[in-house]
MITI-594832 format. One record per residue: x, y, z of N, C-alpha, C in turn. Coordinates in pm, 1 decimal. Layout:
REM MITI-594832
+----------+----------+----------+----------+----------+----------+----------+----------+----------+
:      n_x :      n_y :      n_z :     ca_x :     ca_y :     ca_z :      c_x :      c_y :      c_z :
+----------+----------+----------+----------+----------+----------+----------+----------+----------+
:        X :        Y :        Z :        X :        Y :        Z :        X :        Y :        Z :
...
+----------+----------+----------+----------+----------+----------+----------+----------+----------+
This chain:
REM MITI-594832
+----------+----------+----------+----------+----------+----------+----------+----------+----------+
:      n_x :      n_y :      n_z :     ca_x :     ca_y :     ca_z :      c_x :      c_y :      c_z :
+----------+----------+----------+----------+----------+----------+----------+----------+----------+
:  -2310.8 : -13716.8 :  -4133.2 :  -2319.8 : -13820.1 :  -4243.5 :  -2217.5 : -13773.0 :  -4358.8 :
:  -2188.9 : -13911.0 :  -4440.8 :  -2088.6 : -13890.1 :  -4516.0 :  -2082.8 : -13920.9 :  -4640.2 :
:  -2134.3 : -13857.5 :  -4739.2 :  -2155.7 : -13870.0 :  -4900.1 :  -2056.8 : -13885.2 :  -4990.8 :
:  -2100.2 : -13945.6 :  -5082.0 :  -2010.8 : -13941.5 :  -5236.5 :  -2135.7 : -13876.1 :  -5327.6 :
:  -2118.4 : -13798.1 :  -5432.1 :  -2237.3 : -13784.9 :  -5521.1 :  -2166.0 : -13781.2 :  -5639.6 :
:  -2204.4 : -13857.2 :  -5727.9 :  -2127.0 : -13871.6 :  -5838.3 :  -2197.2 : -13769.1 :  -5931.2 :
:  -2111.7 : -13784.5 :  -6054.4 :  -2140.4 : -13688.7 :  -6176.6 :  -2294.5 : -13660.7 :  -6227.3 :
:  -2371.7 : -13773.9 :  -6231.3 :  -2494.5 : -13800.2 :  -6299.5 :  -2607.0 : -13713.7 :  -6157.4 :
:  -2546.1 : -13718.7 :  -6040.9 :  -2615.3 : -13620.7 :  -5933.9 :  -2581.5 : -13493.1 :  -5978.9 :
:  -2440.1 : -13463.7 :  -5943.1 :  -2368.9 : -13345.2 :  -5965.4 :  -2428.4 : -13242.7 :  -6084.1 :
:  -2460.9 : -13315.1 :  -6177.1 :  -2463.9 : -13254.1 :  -6318.3 :  -2624.0 : -13199.4 :  -6296.8 :
:  -2731.4 : -13255.3 :  -6223.4 :  -2847.9 : -13204.9 :  -6229.8 :  -2846.9 : -13052.8 :  -6151.1 :
:  -2724.3 : -13019.8 :  -6064.6 :  -2723.4 : -12913.0 :  -6003.5 :  -2718.2 : -12791.0 :  -6123.2 :
:  -2682.2 : -12822.7 :  -6225.4 :  -2637.4 : -12694.2 :  -6324.1 :  -2717.3 : -12759.8 :  -6450.2 :
:  -2803.7 : -12821.5 :  -6465.2 :  -2880.4 : -12874.0 :  -6585.2 :  -3046.4 : -12848.9 :  -6542.3 :
:  -3048.4 : -12786.5 :  -6430.6 :  -3213.1 : -12830.4 :  -6423.7 :  -3283.4 : -12748.8 :  -6521.4 :
:  -3252.2 : -12681.1 :  -6575.7 :  -3322.7 : -12608.5 :  -6662.0 :  -3380.5 : -12648.2 :  -6782.9 :
:  -3305.0 : -12793.3 :  -6822.4 :  -3333.6 : -12823.8 :  -6962.2 :  -3449.3 : -12954.2 :  -6946.3 :
:  -3518.6 : -12964.6 :  -7062.3 :  -3618.4 : -13038.9 :  -7056.9 :  -3608.5 : -13194.2 :  -7042.7 :
:  -3688.2 : -13257.3 :  -6948.2 :  -3664.8 : -13369.4 :  -6928.5 :  -3587.6 : -13424.9 :  -6818.1 :
:  -3508.4 : -13348.4 :  -6764.1 :  -3400.9 : -13342.8 :  -6667.7 :  -3504.5 : -13409.8 :  -6547.3 :
:  -3469.0 : -13526.6 :  -6507.3 :  -3510.9 : -13608.1 :  -6433.9 :  -3456.7 : -13590.4 :  -6237.8 :
:  -3555.2 : -13577.4 :  -6154.4 :  -3516.0 : -13588.6 :  -6023.7 :  -3404.5 : -13481.7 :  -6005.6 :
:  -3471.9 : -13365.9 :  -6004.4 :  -3364.4 : -13219.2 :  -6027.6 :  -3413.1 : -13176.0 :  -5824.6 :
:  -3544.6 : -13248.1 :  -5816.0 :  -3548.9 : -13183.6 :  -5670.6 :  -3501.1 : -13272.2 :  -5557.0 :
:  -3458.2 : -13407.6 :  -5617.9 :  -3396.1 : -13467.4 :  -5516.1 :  -3233.7 : -13442.8 :  -5506.1 :
:  -3199.0 : -13374.1 :  -5656.4 :  -3029.6 : -13344.5 :  -5632.9 :  -3047.3 : -13212.6 :  -5570.7 :
:  -3164.2 : -13148.4 :  -5546.0 :  -3151.1 : -13023.9 :  -5507.0 :  -3151.8 : -13098.9 :  -5354.8 :
:  -3215.1 : -13160.2 :  -5277.0 :  -3236.4 : -13219.3 :  -5136.4 :  -3082.2 : -13255.7 :  -5086.2 :
:  -3031.9 : -13310.3 :  -5222.5 :  -2873.7 : -13361.5 :  -5158.7 :  -2816.8 : -13263.7 :  -5134.1 :
:  -2799.1 : -13177.8 :  -5211.5 :  -2721.0 : -13033.0 :  -5223.6 :  -2727.9 : -12995.4 :  -5062.1 :
:  -2878.0 : -12978.3 :  -5031.0 :  -2921.5 : -12899.1 :  -4950.1 :  -2873.0 : -12959.1 :  -4806.9 :
:  -2858.9 : -13078.6 :  -4828.0 :  -2794.7 : -13166.8 :  -4678.6 :  -2650.8 : -13173.7 :  -4697.7 :
:  -2556.4 : -13141.0 :  -4806.8 :  -2445.6 : -13074.8 :  -4815.0 :  -2424.2 : -12977.9 :  -4744.7 :
:  -2521.9 : -12878.6 :  -4765.0 :  -2468.6 : -12713.4 :  -4752.0 :  -2497.9 : -12690.0 :  -4617.3 :
:  -2559.9 : -12788.2 :  -4517.0 :  -2591.6 : -12766.2 :  -4382.0 :  -2473.6 : -12765.5 :  -4330.6 :
:  -2332.8 : -12801.8 :  -4337.9 :  -2233.1 : -12813.5 :  -4271.1 :  -2211.0 : -12951.4 :  -4201.5 :
:  -2324.1 : -13038.9 :  -4189.8 :  -2287.5 : -13151.5 :  -4120.4 :  -2271.3 : -13258.3 :  -4184.4 :
:  -2228.9 : -13286.3 :  -4312.9 :  -2182.3 : -13358.0 :  -4385.1 :  -2086.1 : -13331.8 :  -4460.5 :
:  -1972.9 : -13470.4 :  -4458.2 :  -1857.7 : -13441.4 :  -4527.6 :  -1865.9 : -13527.7 :  -4651.3 :
:  -1809.2 : -13458.6 :  -4749.2 :  -1844.9 : -13521.5 :  -4916.9 :  -1722.7 : -13532.3 :  -4930.7 :
:  -1727.3 : -13672.0 :  -4983.2 :  -1581.6 : -13759.0 :  -5058.3 :  -1588.5 : -13747.0 :  -5192.8 :
:  -1470.6 : -13765.2 :  -5259.0 :  -1511.8 : -13780.0 :  -5423.7 :  -1358.4 : -13858.0 :  -5474.6 :
:  -1391.9 : -13911.2 :  -5570.0 :  -1249.3 : -13972.5 :  -5648.7 :  -1216.2 : -13793.1 :  -5740.8 :
:  -1097.6 : -13835.2 :  -5746.8 :  -1004.2 : -13757.4 :  -5799.9 :  -1067.8 : -13680.8 :  -5939.3 :
:  -1118.8 : -13753.3 :  -6028.7 :  -1179.5 : -13732.9 :  -6184.2 :  -1338.6 : -13629.4 :  -6147.1 :
:  -1391.4 : -13648.9 :  -6008.1 :  -1518.2 : -13578.9 :  -6012.1 :  -1545.4 : -13433.7 :  -6083.9 :
:  -1443.9 : -13370.2 :  -6048.8 :  -1486.8 : -13234.8 :  -6099.2 :  -1451.4 : -13224.7 :  -6276.6 :
:  -1359.2 : -13297.5 :  -6315.4 :  -1281.7 : -13299.1 :  -6456.0 :  -1438.5 : -13361.8 :  -6534.1 :
:  -1520.3 : -13469.4 :  -6479.0 :  -1638.5 : -13554.2 :  -6533.1 :  -1742.3 : -13455.2 :  -6537.2 :
:  -1748.5 : -13393.3 :  -6430.6 :  -1867.0 : -13280.9 :  -6439.3 :  -1870.0 : -13165.8 :  -6522.6 :
:  -1766.1 : -13091.2 :  -6541.7 :  -1708.8 : -12990.1 :  -6591.1 :  -1694.6 : -13068.5 :  -6777.0 :
:  -1686.9 : -13169.9 :  -6765.5 :  -1627.6 : -13230.8 :  -6916.4 :  -1789.2 : -13240.0 :  -6989.5 :
:  -1863.0 : -13280.5 :  -6935.0 :  -2019.4 : -13249.5 :  -6956.8 :  -2085.6 : -13117.9 :  -6969.7 :
:  -2052.8 : -13049.8 :  -6886.6 :  -2128.1 : -12896.0 :  -6900.7 :  -2042.2 : -12814.5 :  -7006.5 :
:  -1907.7 : -12879.2 :  -7043.9 :  -1846.6 : -12819.6 :  -7178.1 :  -1930.2 : -12825.7 :  -7278.0 :
:  -1974.7 : -12964.3 :  -7312.7 :  -2034.7 : -13001.4 :  -7414.1 :  -2196.8 : -12949.8 :  -7426.0 :
:  -2259.9 : -12961.5 :  -7304.2 :  -2402.6 : -12958.0 :  -7303.9 :  -2445.4 : -12810.9 :  -7263.6 :
:  -2338.6 : -12729.3 :  -7193.3 :  -2398.0 : -12622.9 :  -7138.9 :  -2301.1 : -12513.1 :  -7115.4 :
:  -2169.0 : -12510.6 :  -7205.9 :  -2108.8 : -12416.5 :  -7182.6 :  -2052.6 : -12290.6 :  -7090.2 :
:  -2191.1 : -12225.0 :  -7106.2 :  -2192.5 : -12111.0 :  -7030.5 :  -2182.6 : -12149.9 :  -6884.2 :
:  -2208.1 : -12266.2 :  -6873.3 :  -2215.0 : -12259.7 :  -6679.3 :  -2087.3 : -12342.5 :  -6620.7 :
:  -2005.4 : -12315.5 :  -6736.2 :  -1851.7 : -12381.5 :  -6669.4 :  -1770.4 : -12304.9 :  -6583.6 :
:  -1784.9 : -12168.0 :  -6595.8 :  -1724.2 : -12085.1 :  -6496.7 :  -1775.0 : -12093.6 :  -6332.5 :
:  -1890.9 : -12102.5 :  -6371.7 :  -1970.7 : -12092.4 :  -6252.8 :  -1967.9 : -12207.7 :  -6129.8 :
:  -1969.5 : -12310.3 :  -6246.2 :  -1935.6 : -12466.8 :  -6206.1 :  -1837.3 : -12500.5 :  -6095.9 :
:  -1722.6 : -12432.3 :  -6183.2 :  -1580.6 : -12451.9 :  -6147.4 :  -1577.9 : -12406.7 :  -6014.9 :
:  -1647.9 : -12279.7 :  -6000.0 :  -1590.3 : -12261.8 :  -5858.1 :  -1667.6 : -12295.8 :  -5776.2 :
:  -1831.8 : -12338.8 :  -5800.1 :  -1921.8 : -12389.2 :  -5740.3 :  -1863.1 : -12519.5 :  -5684.9 :
:  -1830.0 : -12599.9 :  -5768.1 :  -1743.7 : -12712.9 :  -5672.4 :  -1620.6 : -12728.6 :  -5612.0 :
:  -1536.4 : -12616.6 :  -5651.8 :  -1415.8 : -12582.4 :  -5581.9 :  -1460.6 : -12538.2 :  -5408.5 :
:  -1598.7 : -12460.5 :  -5434.3 :  -1617.5 : -12420.2 :  -5260.4 :  -1669.5 : -12512.8 :  -5222.2 :
:  -1734.0 : -12620.5 :  -5263.8 :  -1773.3 : -12745.4 :  -5222.2 :  -1681.8 : -12805.6 :  -5088.3 :
:  -1541.8 : -12820.8 :  -5149.5 :  -1430.2 : -12873.7 :  -5036.8 :  -1443.6 : -12992.7 :  -5056.5 :
:  -1506.1 : -13092.6 :  -5120.8 :  -1470.6 : -13234.8 :  -5104.8 :  -1367.3 : -13283.5 :  -5087.4 :
:  -1340.9 : -13359.4 :  -5006.7 :  -1236.8 : -13454.1 :  -4967.5 :  -1215.7 : -13559.8 :  -5072.9 :
:  -1093.9 : -13496.8 :  -5128.9 :  -1064.4 : -13600.6 :  -5269.0 :   -969.3 : -13740.5 :  -5214.8 :
:  -1027.4 : -13870.1 :  -5244.1 :   -964.3 : -13980.6 :  -5174.3 :   -941.2 : -14037.6 :  -5335.5 :
:   -796.7 : -14072.9 :  -5309.1 :   -725.0 : -14135.8 :  -5407.2 :   -625.9 : -14234.9 :  -5349.3 :
:   -537.2 : -14310.4 :  -5434.7 :   -419.6 : -14381.0 :  -5394.8 :   -479.3 : -14542.1 :  -5410.6 :
:   -397.3 : -14637.2 :  -5407.5 :   -378.1 : -14741.8 :  -5443.0 :   -527.3 : -14852.6 :  -5349.6 :
:   -539.7 : -14815.8 :  -5259.1 :   -671.0 : -14888.5 :  -5210.7 :   -785.6 : -14894.3 :  -5257.4 :
:   -793.1 : -14722.3 :  -5280.1 :   -910.9 : -14709.2 :  -5368.4 :   -914.4 : -14776.9 :  -5507.8 :
:   -815.1 : -14734.9 :  -5531.2 :   -786.6 : -14797.8 :  -5660.6 :   -834.7 : -14939.2 :  -5724.6 :
:   -762.5 : -14975.2 :  -5617.9 :   -796.9 : -15136.9 :  -5608.3 :   -920.2 : -15202.5 :  -5642.0 :
:  -1000.7 : -15138.3 :  -5499.5 :  -1161.6 : -15139.8 :  -5515.8 :  -1221.7 : -15126.2 :  -5619.0 :
:  -1196.1 : -15024.4 :  -5682.3 :  -1277.8 : -14961.7 :  -5789.9 :  -1219.2 : -15048.3 :  -5913.0 :
:  -1109.0 : -15126.0 :  -5933.6 :  -1077.4 : -15219.9 :  -6023.3 :  -1164.4 : -15318.8 :  -6000.7 :
:  -1136.3 : -15366.6 :  -5909.3 :  -1222.9 : -15510.8 :  -5865.1 :  -1381.8 : -15515.3 :  -5866.0 :
:  -1414.9 : -15398.9 :  -5859.4 :  -1568.4 : -15353.6 :  -5870.0 :  -1594.9 : -15366.9 :  -6034.9 :
:  -1533.5 : -15297.4 :  -6080.3 :  -1523.4 : -15288.0 :  -6257.4 :  -1500.3 : -15430.6 :  -6312.7 :
:  -1429.4 : -15496.4 :  -6255.7 :  -1393.2 : -15640.0 :  -6313.9 :  -1549.0 : -15717.7 :  -6257.4 :
:  -1582.0 : -15722.6 :  -6133.7 :  -1664.5 : -15804.1 :  -6086.6 :  -1820.9 : -15761.5 :  -6174.2 :
:  -1837.1 : -15626.3 :  -6165.4 :  -1983.3 : -15582.3 :  -6230.2 :  -1979.6 : -15561.0 :  -6371.2 :
:  -1857.5 : -15562.0 :  -6414.0 :  -1833.6 : -15531.5 :  -6552.4 :  -1905.2 : -15397.2 :  -6593.2 :
:  -1839.0 : -15311.2 :  -6525.0 :  -1877.5 : -15194.5 :  -6518.9 :  -1781.2 : -15096.8 :  -6576.8 :
:  -1796.3 : -14946.1 :  -6628.9 :  -1693.1 : -14878.7 :  -6621.9 :  -1606.0 : -14803.9 :  -6491.6 :
:  -1475.6 : -14805.5 :  -6508.8 :  -1394.5 : -14803.5 :  -6411.7 :  -1404.6 : -14642.2 :  -6345.0 :
:  -1441.7 : -14529.4 :  -6421.8 :  -1504.6 : -14406.4 :  -6345.0 :  -1623.7 : -14411.2 :  -6300.1 :
:  -1716.6 : -14507.2 :  -6293.2 :  -1824.8 : -14520.4 :  -6233.4 :  -1803.1 : -14580.1 :  -6097.2 :
:  -1710.0 : -14689.9 :  -6107.6 :  -1695.6 : -14764.7 :  -5998.8 :  -1612.3 : -14701.3 :  -5907.8 :
:  -1526.1 : -14582.4 :  -5966.8 :  -1434.5 : -14517.8 :  -5849.2 :  -1501.4 : -14440.5 :  -5758.5 :
:  -1625.4 : -14395.7 :  -5764.1 :  -1727.3 : -14311.4 :  -5673.8 :  -1758.9 : -14443.0 :  -5566.5 :
:  -1831.8 : -14536.5 :  -5618.0 :  -1837.0 : -14652.8 :  -5520.3 :  -1759.7 : -14664.1 :  -5442.0 :
:  -1635.7 : -14716.5 :  -5513.3 :  -1506.4 : -14750.1 :  -5423.4 :  -1433.4 : -14634.6 :  -5299.0 :
:  -1473.2 : -14522.5 :  -5350.7 :  -1453.5 : -14431.7 :  -5210.7 :  -1547.0 : -14405.2 :  -5128.1 :
:  -1694.2 : -14433.3 :  -5187.7 :  -1752.0 : -14454.1 :  -5057.4 :  -1757.6 : -14588.2 :  -4959.3 :
:  -1731.2 : -14675.2 :  -5018.7 :  -1678.6 : -14818.9 :  -4932.6 :  -1554.5 : -14812.0 :  -4843.8 :
:  -1455.8 : -14722.7 :  -4916.3 :  -1362.3 : -14719.4 :  -4810.0 :  -1336.9 : -14620.4 :  -4717.6 :
:  -1454.0 : -14501.4 :  -4742.3 :  -1459.0 : -14421.7 :  -4663.0 :  -1530.0 : -14412.3 :  -4562.0 :
:  -1654.2 : -14536.3 :  -4586.9 :  -1787.0 : -14560.3 :  -4467.6 :  -1858.7 : -14423.7 :  -4495.3 :
:  -1898.2 : -14404.4 :  -4653.0 :  -1961.8 : -14311.4 :  -4668.2 :  -2090.5 : -14392.1 :  -4763.1 :
:  -2180.4 : -14338.1 :  -4805.3 :  -2279.4 : -14352.1 :  -4884.4 :  -2299.7 : -14288.6 :  -5013.4 :
:  -2288.2 : -14372.1 :  -5154.7 :  -2283.7 : -14331.2 :  -5261.6 :  -2435.5 : -14249.4 :  -5292.8 :
:  -2439.2 : -14145.1 :  -5361.5 :  -2571.9 : -14136.7 :  -5386.4 :  -2568.5 : -14093.3 :  -5571.9 :
:  -2627.3 : -14182.5 :  -5649.6 :  -2604.9 : -14193.6 :  -5790.3 :  -2739.1 : -14185.4 :  -5844.6 :
:  -2774.6 : -14131.1 :  -5989.5 :  -2853.6 : -14152.5 :  -6064.8 :  -2863.5 : -14258.6 :  -6201.0 :
:  -2760.0 : -14276.5 :  -6153.0 :  -2714.3 : -14361.8 :  -6283.2 :  -2796.6 : -14574.6 :  -6244.3 :
:  -2900.3 : -14537.9 :  -6290.7 :  -2975.9 : -14683.0 :  -6287.4 :  -2898.4 : -14810.2 :  -6298.9 :
:  -2844.5 : -14822.8 :  -6410.2 :  -2771.4 : -14901.0 :  -6442.5 :  -2672.6 : -14971.6 :  -6368.3 :
:  -2584.8 : -14864.9 :  -6297.3 :  -2469.0 : -14904.4 :  -6213.4 :  -2531.5 : -14955.3 :  -6060.9 :
:  -2663.8 : -14879.5 :  -6028.7 :  -2700.7 : -14909.1 :  -5925.9 :  -2774.2 : -15004.8 :  -5911.4 :
:  -2822.2 : -15110.2 :  -6010.5 :  -2883.1 : -15230.2 :  -6028.3 :  -2790.2 : -15327.0 :  -6023.0 :
:  -2654.3 : -15323.6 :  -6071.5 :  -2513.0 : -15390.9 :  -6037.3 :  -2482.3 : -15408.9 :  -5913.5 :
:  -2500.4 : -15272.5 :  -5857.3 :  -2408.3 : -15287.1 :  -5703.8 :  -2489.0 : -15283.1 :  -5608.3 :
:  -2625.7 : -15263.5 :  -5599.2 :  -2678.5 : -15224.7 :  -5502.6 :  -2669.9 : -15327.3 :  -5389.8 :
:  -2633.5 : -15463.7 :  -5393.5 :  -2615.5 : -15560.0 :  -5323.7 :  -2493.7 : -15528.2 :  -5246.0 :
:  -2431.0 : -15472.0 :  -5263.1 :  -2283.8 : -15414.2 :  -5206.8 :  -2308.4 : -15316.2 :  -5112.3 :
:  -2423.1 : -15281.0 :  -5087.1 :  -2414.4 : -15189.6 :  -4996.3 :  -2368.0 : -15042.6 :  -5017.4 :
:  -2371.3 : -14926.2 :  -4953.3 :  -2327.1 : -14809.5 :  -4921.1 :  -2341.2 : -14727.7 :  -5082.6 :
:  -2460.2 : -14743.3 :  -5134.9 :  -2511.2 : -14680.3 :  -5231.1 :  -2667.5 : -14661.1 :  -5257.7 :
:  -2706.3 : -14538.5 :  -5305.5 :  -2866.7 : -14501.5 :  -5284.2 :  -2882.9 : -14440.4 :  -5430.5 :
:  -3013.6 : -14487.4 :  -5434.2 :  -3047.5 : -14413.6 :  -5604.7 :  -3101.1 : -14253.4 :  -5556.6 :
:  -3063.7 : -14206.3 :  -5628.2 :  -3139.8 : -14053.7 :  -5624.3 :  -3272.7 : -14036.3 :  -5644.4 :
:  -3337.3 : -14097.9 :  -5707.7 :  -3483.7 : -14127.9 :  -5712.8 :  -3552.2 : -14153.9 :  -5564.4 :
:  -3498.0 : -14202.2 :  -5458.7 :  -3521.6 : -14248.0 :  -5339.9 :  -3496.0 : -14130.9 :  -5270.1 :
:  -3441.4 : -14047.2 :  -5287.7 :  -3376.5 : -13958.1 :  -5153.0 :  -3505.7 : -13835.1 :  -5180.1 :
:  -3557.7 : -13801.1 :  -5082.0 :  -3686.3 : -13731.7 :  -5025.2 :  -3659.6 : -13593.1 :  -5114.3 :
:  -3765.8 : -13548.0 :  -5168.2 :  -3713.8 : -13423.4 :  -5230.2 :  -3751.6 : -13289.8 :  -5110.0 :
+----------+----------+----------+----------+----------+----------+----------+----------+----------+
């Protein structure tokens, strides 16, 4: 299996104790699949920075452990002109922020599936394939 997990999902691994945090069990299920070692994890270059940036504001005590955890996952970082071009095209055609479309571009370029909790982006991009909404992942 080949996956891209965006920050909206990865953050749930560290914010699971916060009241109102939805779909934490599904996010843990995705993490479990990655942890089995049969899944290749792909990420755009800004993945760790985006996750840590949110944690620095919302749960600063989790930053150090999260940095180690994310590094230990050893995602295959995908960058370069093809992924940036595809992300730019997605951003323009969907009228959506480039940082979000980069995750989807990586999935499309690598033959992977993006798992996201971002319902707004999912609503715009579901017709393009290679994307799955976190709430639809079995817990």
